[in-house]
N, C-alpha and C positions, 0 to 999 in steps of 0.2 A: 218830358220828352220834347224834342224839337218839333216833330210833327207825327201824325199817326193816322191810320185808317182803320175803320171797323173791318175786320177780316171778311172778305167776300163781297162787301157792299160798295167799296170805293168811297164811302163817306167818312169824313173826319169825325172822330168821336173820342172824348176823354176816356170813356169806359173801355173802348177798344185799345187805346194806348196803354192803359193801366194793366191790361191783360197780356201785353206783349212780353216776350222773353228775349234775352240776349241770344243772338244766333250763334255765338261762340261758346259761351259757358252755360247757357240755358237757364240762368238765374232770371227771376222775374223782377219787375219794377219795384216791388216792395222790398226785395232783398238788396238791390244795388242802386236804387234811385233812378235818376233820369236816364233814358236811353236815347241814342241818336238813331233815327230811322234812315235807312238807305233805300234803294229801289226795291220793288217787289216785296215789301214787308220784311226786309232784313233789318235787324236792330243790333247795336253794339253798346255795351255798358262802359262806363269810365274805367273800371278795373281792366277790362280787355283792351281798351285803347292804350292804357299805360303799359300793359304787357307787350302789345304789338310794337309800341314805340321802343321799348327796351330791346326787343329782338332786332329791330331795324338798326338801332344804335350799335349793338354788338356786331352785326354784319358789316356796318361801315368801318368799325374799328378793325375788324378782322381783315378787311380788304386793304386798309391803310390808305394813306394820302397819296401813295405812288400810283394809284389807279386812275388819276385824273385824265380826262380826254385831252385837255388843253392846258398848257402852262399859263396861257393868257387867252382871253376871248378875242378871236379874230374880228377885224373890222368888216363891215359889209362888202367893201371893195375886195378884200382878201378872200372872202367867201365866193364871190362871183368869178374870180379868176380860174 
């Protein structure tokens, strides 16, 4: 895992990290390997990261390239006007 805390103590601990579960699929460290820790003891595994990336990619394809806000990035002077 990238980082971890012992639940309730605020101390970093390997044992606390190894007892963590993915907050999305609820699988533990032994089932899915390293977990990425977010704020407030939220964890995500590599499998769920890949699934989330796939969902985001599908949404981008669904929206298509026509949904761009700008055809080109305006210069700072154009933004100030």
